[in-house]
C-alpha positions in Angstrom: 0.0 0.0 0.0 1.1 3.6 -0.7 -0.2 6.6 1.1 0.3 10.0 -0.3 -0.8 13.4 1.3 -0.6 16.5 -0.5 -2.2 19.7 0.3 -6.0 19.0 0.7 -5.7 15.5 -1.0 -5.2 12.1 0.6 -4.7 9.1 -1.5 -4.4 5.3 -0.5 -3.0 3.2 -3.4 -3.6 -0.7 -3.0 -2.4 -3.4 -5.3 -5.5 -3.5 -7.5 -7.6 -0.2 -6.5 -7.2 3.1 -5.0 -9.0 5.7 -2.8 -8.8 9.6 -2.9 -10.2 12.1 -0.6 -10.1 15.9 -1.0 -12.1 18.9 0.0 -13.7 20.8 -2.8 -12.1 24.0 -3.5 -14.4 26.2 -5.7 -11.4 28.2 -7.0 -9.7 25.0 -8.3 -12.4 22.8 -9.7 -11.9 24.3 -13.2 -8.8 26.3 -13.7 -10.4 29.2 -15.6 -13.7 29.3 -13.6 -14.1 30.5 -9.8 -17.1 28.7 -8.4 -17.3 30.4 -5.1 -20.7 30.6 -3.8 -22.3 28.1 -6.3 -19.8 25.1 -5.9 -22.3 22.9 -3.9 -25.2 23.8 -6.4 -23.0 23.0 -9.3 -22.0 19.7 -8.0 -25.6 18.8 -7.0 -26.6 19.6 -10.6 -24.6 16.5 -11.9 -27.2 14.4 -10.2 -30.5 16.4 -10.4 -31.6 17.9 -13.6 -34.0 20.3 -11.8 -31.0 21.9 -10.0 -29.1 22.1 -13.3 -32.0 23.8 -14.9 -31.7 26.7 -12.3 -28.2 27.3 -13.1 -26.9 30.1 -15.5 -26.9 28.6 -19.2 -23.3 28.3 -19.3 -22.9 26.6 -16.1 -25.7 24.3 -16.9 -24.0 23.3 -20.1 -20.8 22.5 -18.2 -22.8 20.5 -15.8 -24.3 18.5 -18.5 -20.9 17.9 -20.2 -19.5 16.8 -16.9 -22.3 14.3 -16.3 -21.6 12.6 -19.8 -17.8 12.8 -19.1 -18.2 11.1 -15.7 -20.8 8.4 -16.8 -23.6 9.5 -14.4 -26.9 8.0 -15.3 -30.3 7.9 -12.9 -29.5 4.4 -12.7 -26.1 4.5 -11.0 -26.7 7.4 -8.7 -26.8 6.8 -5.0 -28.3 9.3 -2.2 -28.2 9.1 1.4 -28.7 11.5 4.3 -26.9 11.4 7.7 -28.5 14.0 9.9 -27.8 17.5 8.2 -25.2 15.8 5.8 -26.2 14.8 2.2 -24.1 12.0 0.7 -24.6 11.7 -3.3 -22.5 9.8 -5.6 -22.3 7.3 -8.4 -20.3 4.2 -9.6 -19.6 3.9 -13.2 -19.0 0.0 -14.1 -17.5 0.9 -17.3 -14.6 3.0 -15.9 -14.5 1.0 -12.7 -14.6 4.0 -10.9 -16.9 5.7 -8.3 -17.3 9.1 -6.8 -19.2 10.6 -4.0 -19.7 13.9 -2.4 -20.5 14.7 1.2 -22.2 18.0 1.5 -21.7 19.6 4.8 -22.6 23.1 6.0 -19.2 24.4 5.7 -17.6 22.3 3.1 -18.0 19.7 0.4 -15.8 16.6 0.5 -14.9 14.4 -2.5 -14.2 10.9 -2.4 -13.0 8.9 -5.5 -12.9 5.1 -5.7 -11.0 3.5 -8.4 -11.7 -0.3 -8.5 -14.5 -2.8 -8.3 -18.0 -1.9 -7.1 -17.2 -3.8 -4.2 -14.3 -1.3 -3.4 -16.9 1.5 -3.8 
C-alpha cells in the first residue's frame, strides 16, 4: 500500500484499487472558473436535472458535459442523508470508478474510488 498526502488531498493506493479524498475548492475545480458560492449547487446539478435547470446557461452546459464525461446516469446514482449531511455519488461500471460527495454546511468533501464496485 502507498499513502500520499498533498495539500488537501489524501490518496491510498492498494495493489488493485485506490481511494482518493479531497475537500472541494471552488477556485480550483476548473482552472479558468471560480465557482465560489455556487460550487455545492453546481456539483448537486450532476445528480439532479432540476437543480441544473436553475443554473446560468453556461454553467448548466458545463454540468451537462461533466455528467456525460463522468458516466452519471439515473440508474447509477446513490443518495443518502445522515442528519444534516447529504451524501450523493455514483459508480461507473465501464470505468470501474465511483465518486461521492459529502455536503456539509461549511465544506463539500469528495471521495473517489478506482476499482471494483465492491471497493466502492
